[in-house]
N, C-alpha and C positions, 0 to 999 in steps of 0.2 A: 726378294720375297722369300726365297728358299733359305737364304742365310738368316733371315728374321725368324724362321721357325726353330732354328737350332741355336741361335746366338742371342743373348740379351742385348737389345739395342737401347740407346738413350735418346729421348726426344724431349725438346723443351715444351713449355706450356703453349707458347705462340705457334710452334710448329704443329703441335697436337691439335690445336683449334683450327689451324689451316687445313690439316688433313681431314678433320671431321667435317669441315664445311664442304670440301670438294667431294668427299665420300657421300655425304647426304645429298648434295646437289646432283651427282651423277646417278645415284640410286633412284631418286624421285624422277629424274629425266627418263630413266629406263621404263618406269611405270607408264609414263604417258607416251613414250615412243611405241611401246607394245600396244597401247590403246589406239594410237593413230594407225598402226599397221592393221589392226582389226577393222577399223573403218575403211581402210583402203581395200581390204579383202571383201567387205560388204559391198562396196561400190563396184568392184570388179565382177562379183558373182551375181548380185541382185540387180545392178543397173549397168550392164556392160556397154550398152549403146550410148549412155550418158557419162561414161567413165572420164573422158577427157575434160568434160565440163565440171563434173563433181570433184575431181582431183586436179583442178587447174593449178598453175604455178602460184597464183594468189592464195588459194586455199591451203596449199602445202606450206607456203611461207607463214601464214597465220597460225597453222598448226604447230610449226616449228617454234615460232615465237612463244606460243602458249606453253609448250613443253619446257622451254628455258625459264620462263617467268615462274611457273609452278615449282621448278627445281630451286630457283633462287629464293623464293619466299619460304619454302619449307626448310632449306638449309639455314637461312638467317634466323628463323624461329628457334632452331636448335642452338645455334651459336649464342644468340642473345641470352637465352635462358641458362646456358652453360657458363657464361662469363660471370654470372652473379653468384656462382657457387665458390665455396672455399674448400680446397683439397688438403686434408691433413691426416687422413687415415691410410697412410702408406703411399708409396709412389710407384708401385708396380701395376701396370695395366694388364689384367689377365685376359689378353687377347692379342692378336697379331696386328691390329689396327686401332686407332682411336675411335671407337664406336661409342654410341650414346650410353648404352646400359653398363658396359665396363667402367666408364668414367663416373657414372652416378654412384656406383658401389664404393668409390674412393672418397666421396664427398662427406664432410663432417657437418654440413648444414642441411637443412630440410630440402628434399628433392621433390616435394609434392607437386610444385608448379611444373617442374621439368617432366614429371611422370604424366601430368595432365596434357602438357604440350605434345609429348611423344604420342600419347593416345589419340589426340585430335589430329595431329599432322599425319601420322601413319594411318589412322582411320579414314581420313579424307582421301589420302593418296592410294589407298587400297580399295575403298568403297566405290569412289567415283569411277576409276578405271574398270573395276570388276563389274559394275552395273552396265557400263558402256560395252564391255566385252560380252556380257551375257545377252544384252539386247541385240548386238551385232550378230552374234553366232546363232541366236534364236531365229533371226530373220534369214541368215545364211542357210541354216539347216532346213527351214521351211521351204526355201527356194530350191535347195538341192533335191529334197524329197519330191518336189513337183516335176523334176526332170524325168522324162520317160526313158531316155537312153541310159543304159547301164554304163557305157563308156563316158557319157557326159557327167554322170554322178561321180564316177571314179576320179575323173579329172578335177572336178570341183573339190572333192574331199582332199585330194593330194595337194591342192593349192593351199589349203588351210592347215594341213597336218603339221608342218614344221613350226608354224606360228603357235599352234595349240600346245605343242611340246615345250617351247620356250616359255610361254606364259605360265604353264603349270609349274615348271621348275622355279621360275623367279618369284611368282606371287605366293606359291606354297611355302617356300623357304622364308620369304620376308614376313608373311603373316605368322608363321611359327616363331620367328625371332622376336617380333615386337608386340603382337597382340596376345601376350600371356603375362602372368604375374611376375613382378620383379624378383620374387623369391626363387624363381626357377634356376636350375643348375647352370653354372657358368660354362661347363663343358658342352651343354646343349646349345648355348649361344654360339660357341666357337664353330660347332658343326654346321649350324644353320647359316652362319655368316659365310663360311667357306662355300656353301651351296650357291648363294646368290652373288658372291663377289668373284669366285674363281671357277667353280664347276660349270655354272651357266655360260659365262663368256667363253670358256674353253670348249664347250660342246657346241656353241652357236655355229661355227663354220661347218661342222658335221651335220647339225640339224637342218640348216638352211640349204645344204647341198644334197639332201636325200633325194630330191626329185631330178637331179642332174644326171642325164644318161651317161655322160663321160665318167662321172664318179662311180656309178653302178658298174660300168665296164672295168674300171681300174680296180675296184674292190673284188670283182670276180676273178680277175687275173691274179691279184695278190693272194687270194684265198687258194686258188689252184696251185700256185707256186709253193705255198706253205704246206698244202696237203701232200704234194708229190715230192717234196724235198725232205 
């Protein structure tokens, strides 16, 4: 990846379409994985006594299958529409991956259908998870505020903190990337793509380990060493 930033790579049309498929597949999967995690936190905080039933192996399996089905349908929608285009306006993709918008800029045929599909697929895959996230966290917040113990509220908030940060990074960058006019700057596309393909996954190990006491201890020791050396 780092070599790709500084060196001009060559990719065939078939390889580019394959890369686009898996890129779209995993991005859409991430949307629904974060949504499933929000439901998991709702079940853990709002219905703790029924958690084992609410999040049974069968429910988890069905949620997992739903995640992959949505990813496959969304990715195939992009690929089918992309294969109908003819590319003759240069062959340099102004991005570090085969993403939808950079490819549409190279087409010499009408991309109106593709633009509509992008808007529908992205709209559905952001709106549905966003509504689910909103409802889940509204119920979670209502439940947390009803907790009389300050320690209990703090523990509940810390349970959701890492997930909220991950959701904000991913959905914010994805919405900025796709739900905007096609005439927007290419450089803006690159920056937002980096946010949800590189920066988010890179920060995830740190974000999800914020609540870990061992991580807190290790960070304090490291900071003390840096300060006194």
